[in-house]
N, C-alpha and C positions, 0 to 999 in steps of 0.2 A: 550402419551404408558396406552393402557387400563390396567390396576389393577385392579388385586381381593384379595385385604383384607381381610384376617383373623386374627379376631382377640377381643376378650371376654371383654376386660375391657371395657366398654366406656368411660372414661376419655383419655385412650390413643387411644384407636379407634377412639376418632373425633380429640383428634391432630396429628394422625399421618394424616387420612382423609381431613381434612382439609388443610396443609401444600401441600399434592399428588395432591390439588384440585388446590391449590395457582406458585403450580412447574406443571402450565400447564398439568396434568397427567387427566389420566380419569379411578376415582377409582369406583370403587362397593365393601362396606362394608359388609361383614357377619358376625356372630358371631358365628357359627357352625360349626363343617368337614360336619356334613350331606349337609348343605344348600350352602358349597364351591363347594362341588362334582356335587351338581344342577347344581349350574351357569355354571360351565366349559362341561357341560353337554348341555348348550345350547347358548352357544358365547363363544367365541375365545378370548384369554385376552394374553398380550404381557409382560405378568411377573406373578408374583405369590408372596405376603410376609404373610409368613404363620407361626402366632405360635403356639407352639406345645405343652401346657398345657390348649387346649381350649375345649367343654362338645360334648357330643355326637360321636369325632372323631377327634381324635389328626391330629395337622399338617403333623405329620408322617409320620400320615395313611395315607392321604388326595394326600400325594406327592406319598408315595408306589403305590394308587391303581387307578393315573394317568399314571403314569409312566408303569405300565403292558399290560395296552392298549395304548399304543405308543406316550402320548400326553408327546411332551420335551419341553412344555414353559418354562423361566429361573423360577428360584423358592430361594424364600432368609426365613430363616427357622430365626424370630423369638422365639426370646429364656432366660428364666430366672433361669435353670441348667447351673449352674457354673465346671461341668465336662468337662473331653473330653470324656465320653462314650457317654452320647449324640445326639454330637458336628460325632460323629463316623457314630450311626444310621444314626442320618442324611444325611449326604453326601454316604450310603449305600443304604439309601431309594431312593436317587435319586435330594437330596438341589443341588444350584448349588451353596452357599452363607449363611454364619449365622451372628447376630447380636446377642450379647446380654447385655437382661435390667441391671442397667439402661445403654439404648444410648441417646445419641442429635442426634439432624435432619439432624447436616453437618452430620453424620457416615452416617445416612439411604441412603443421597444424593450420596455420592463418593462410597456408595457401588453400588446403581442403578446404577451412573455413568460404574461402570466396567462391570457390567452385559452388559449397552447398549455397547459396547464396543467390548464384545466378543461375543457375540449375533448379531452384525450389525443394528442393532437394533435405529439408536441413527437420528433423523430426519434427519438432514442436512445431514449424514457423510455418503459416498461412499464406495463400496464397487472393493475392485480390486480383480479381478479372478483372470489374467493374463497380459501380456504385449497387453496395449494396449485394456484390454477389462474390464471396469467398471463400474457397473453396481448401480442405485440409485434410488432405494429403493421408498423412502420420493414424487421421480417425477417419480417414475414408466416410466423409461428413462435407454437404455442400450445405452453406448457409447462403437463401439468397430471398432477402427483402423480412430478415429479420427469424427468419421458416428453416429449420434444419432438415435437411434428407442426409437416410443411410446409402451411400450408393454401395453396389455390390464392388466385390475391391477391382479388377478387372475395369468397369465403367468408370473409376474414378482415377483409373490410371489410365485411359485415355483419353481423361476430357485432361489428366495433367500433359502429355504431350503434349495433345492441341494447343492448350495453352501456353508452351514454352515454346513453339514454337506458331505462332503470333503472327498471322498476313501471310502465311506462305501455305503454298499448297499440301498435304499429306498421303503418301502415295495408301495403298492400305497395306502391301510389302512392306513399307516402311511401317508404320505401326503395329505389324505385326515383329520383323523384327525387334524391336522393340519393348513392347508392351506386354509380351506373350513368351513362352520360354519355349527353344526349336521340340520336344518332343509334346507339346496341347497347343497346338496348330487350330485355331477359330475358324468357322464359316465366314463367308460374309454375310451371311443367316443373323451370326451371332454377333459381327462388327455393327455392322444395321440396326441392327435392338437396340444397340445400348448409347447409338447415335442418333435415335429416336426416345430414347426417353429420356436424356442430355437435352433432348431439344425439348423436351415436353416442360422441364425443369428451368432451365437457360431460356426458350424465348426461338423460335425456329431462325430470328434476325443471325442470331451466333455462330453459329454451324450451316458450314454452306457445303452441299457438295456439289463437285465441281466433276459433268461425268466423262466417265472413262479415266481421269488422271485424282480422283480420292478428293478429302475435307478440309475444306480451308476454316481456322475461326479467326473472328475476325471480332 
């Protein structure tokens, strides 16, 4: 997975960076909140690991900021605070899990695996959409009633995102923010073509167009 690591402690960041690298992830390390936001504006990540107490902008402020423009990238906060008030604020701002200092690397691995399962980020893990319908994101494959279909990469990502946010309206802007890189913005027509192709494979009843709002997977 592509992971953004926000940590200002040079010793801890070095340990975490190399551990993530050795675990076959693709980490990018930044040491302050502003740099984290800049990185998020330039590329897409699968997971954020953010320390709360960092320079320029706290990890909590980073999460709050990205959630305000509908970036739903999973986030784990690292905190030295032991009180529940900071944890409550973290969840209110949009974090998905937390880990308290000091911690061992095995605990970090377990929390990352939990995020992978919750958000369908496991490389070889299939996502069961419905009876007889299985999506395999790592291979851009969709299985429908025993037939295998090869999807375009972005087409697969669109479907994965809609499935992970099932039964709620996903706007065009949210879809673009979370599926495409900022420098390769798709046209509305491109998205409509992907939706049309997916409906052809899944059946029209699976993906609904909510006029003026976006799409809803049911």
